[in-house]
C-alpha positions, 0 to 999 in steps of 0.5 A, a space after each residue: 747904692 742901686 749899682 751895688 745891689 745890681 752888681 750883687 744880683 748880677 753876681 748871684 744869677 752869674 754863679 747860678 748859671 755857671 753852676 747849672 752849665 757845669 753840671 750839665 757839661 759834666 753829664 756829657 763827659 764819659 763818666 757823666 754818661 756812664 753814671 747815667 747809663 748805670 742809673 737807667 740799668 739799675 731802674 731797668 733791673 729793678 722793674 724787671 725784678 718787680 715784674 717777675 715777683 708779680 708773675 710768681 705771686 699770681 702763679 702761686 695764687 692760681 696754683 693754690 685755686 687749682 689745688 683747692 678746686 682739685 681737693 673739692 672735686 670741682 671742674 676748673 674753668 680752663 681759659 687757655 682752651 677758649 683762647 685756642 679756639 676760634 669762634 666756630 669751635 675749630 683751633 685757631 692757627 696759633 694752636 695748630 702750630 703746636 699740634 
């Protein structure tokens, strides 16, 4: 009876190992590599779409803020000018390239 139990366990473990090895080997075939690349490219495209949507939302929010400030006659804090100036008030090297 013990031998039959161990034979059954051995067959089950052997079947699981063979299935896993077969799946792993299929990943390295040309079709498996193509499927993997397809999934990776799909994920990259989706990430890029999400990033573009976030940027567009941020641009729309900032544009709305600018329109509201303009309508109210308020002065808008220009953070870009602060980034382009050095600590001593002169333009930095990045700003000089465009000038």
